[in-house]
C-alpha positions as CSV (number, residue, x, y, z in Angstrom):
1,M,63.8,42.9,2.3
2,S,66.1,40.4,4.8
3,N,66.5,42.0,7.9
4,G,70.1,39.7,8.4
5,V,68.8,37.2,10.7
6,G,66.8,35.1,8.0
7,E,63.1,37.1,8.7
8,T,62.1,39.3,5.5
9,R,60.4,42.2,6.2
10,D,58.5,44.4,3.6
11,K,59.1,48.3,4.0
12,R,56.6,50.9,2.4
13,V,57.9,54.5,1.3
14,T,55.2,57.0,1.9
15,R,54.6,60.5,1.7
16,D,51.6,60.2,3.8
17,V,51.3,62.5,6.8
18,S,49.1,63.8,9.7
19,V,47.2,67.0,8.9
20,L,48.2,68.5,11.5
21,A,51.8,68.3,10.2
22,L,50.4,70.6,7.9
23,R,49.1,73.2,10.3
24,D,50.1,76.1,8.3
25,L,47.8,75.2,5.6
26,L,45.0,74.2,7.9
27,E,45.1,77.8,9.3
28,H,46.1,79.8,6.0
29,P,44.9,77.8,3.0
30,P,46.5,79.3,0.2
31,R,44.6,77.6,-3.0
32,A,41.5,75.1,-2.7
33,T,39.4,73.6,-5.0
34,V,36.4,71.4,-4.4
35,A,35.5,68.7,-6.8
36,F,32.6,66.8,-7.6
37,M,30.2,64.9,-10.2
38,D,28.1,66.7,-12.2
39,G,26.1,65.6,-14.9
40,G,28.2,61.9,-14.8
41,A,31.5,63.7,-15.1
42,V,33.7,65.3,-12.8
43,D,33.7,68.9,-12.1
44,L,36.1,71.5,-10.6
45,L,35.8,74.6,-8.9
46,P,37.8,77.1,-7.5
47,A,37.2,77.4,-3.7
48,R,37.9,79.4,-0.3
49,A,38.6,77.1,2.4
50,R,38.4,77.7,6.1
51,C,39.7,74.8,7.8
52,T,40.3,73.1,11.7
53,A,41.5,70.0,12.4
54,E,37.6,69.1,13.2
55,T,35.9,71.5,10.7
56,H,36.2,71.8,7.0
57,Q,34.5,74.4,5.2
58,F,34.6,75.8,1.6
59,G,33.1,78.8,-0.3
60,V,32.2,78.9,-3.5
61,V,31.0,81.9,-5.5
62,S,27.5,82.6,-4.7
63,D,26.4,82.9,-8.7
64,T,27.5,79.7,-9.1
65,P,24.3,77.6,-10.5
66,L,25.0,74.3,-8.8
67,N,23.8,73.4,-5.5
68,L,26.2,71.3,-4.0
69,D,23.8,70.5,-0.5
70,H,24.4,66.9,0.5
71,C,26.7,66.3,-2.6
72,E,29.8,64.3,-2.5
73,V,32.7,66.7,-2.7
74,V,36.4,66.5,-2.7
75,L,37.8,69.4,-0.8
76,V,41.6,69.7,-2.1
77,I,43.8,72.2,-0.7
78,D,47.8,72.4,-1.6
79,A,51.0,74.7,-1.1
80,G,50.9,75.4,-5.1
81,S,55.1,74.9,-5.2
82,N,56.8,74.1,-8.4
83,S,59.0,71.4,-6.5
84,W,58.3,68.1,-6.4
85,F,60.1,68.3,-2.7
86,Q,58.0,70.7,-1.6
87,L,54.5,69.0,-2.9
88,R,52.2,69.5,0.2
89,G,48.6,69.4,0.9
90,F,45.5,67.6,2.2
91,S,42.0,66.3,0.8
92,V,38.9,66.1,2.7
93,R,36.0,63.9,0.9
94,G,32.5,63.5,2.3
95,V,29.0,65.2,2.2
96,A,28.7,69.3,1.6
97,I,26.0,70.5,4.1
98,R,25.1,74.3,3.6
99,V,26.3,76.6,6.0
100,Q,26.2,80.1,7.2
101,P,29.4,82.1,6.0
102,P,31.7,82.7,8.4
103,A,31.7,85.8,10.3
104,S,35.0,87.4,8.4
105,E,33.7,86.5,5.2
106,G,30.9,88.4,2.9
107,S,28.0,87.3,1.4
108,D,29.7,86.8,-2.5
109,L,30.4,82.9,-1.5
110,T,28.0,80.3,-0.7
111,W,29.5,78.5,2.2
112,Y,29.5,74.5,3.0
113,A,30.6,72.0,5.7
114,I,32.0,68.8,4.7
115,E,30.9,65.7,6.9
116,P,34.2,64.0,6.3
117,R,34.6,60.4,5.3
118,R,38.7,60.2,4.5
119,I,41.1,62.6,4.9
120,L,44.6,62.3,3.1
121,A,47.4,64.5,3.8
122,W,50.6,64.5,2.0
123,D,54.2,66.2,2.1
124,Y,56.8,65.0,-0.5
125,G,59.7,66.4,1.5
126,A,58.7,63.7,4.0
127,I,58.8,60.7,2.2
128,R,60.2,57.8,4.5
129,E,60.4,54.1,5.1
130,E,57.9,52.8,7.4
């Protein structure tokens, strides 16, 4: 794309945002899913998430026969909207480490913290050129 003075500059359209721009989802995740490899195939479990900008924890039903301790996982939290321009969420990829349940949670879930390797956040309503 020309800038009018003979110089060409490529612009990139992005929907990426800082995870801090999604503070409401960090503080009150409406829905969460954890993805992982099981027997060579990707599997998913619904999860309950507790996140801050620094920590990412999730709980799965205790009677799940899988042990995700030290497994590579991806935690996805989304706002659950049906409208394309309202799609908002973030994902955290890393290794799950089993932890004690948060004080506010019962014992019906097994809890893990993620040692993050990659965090992505998106907001389709914030699409812009960079």
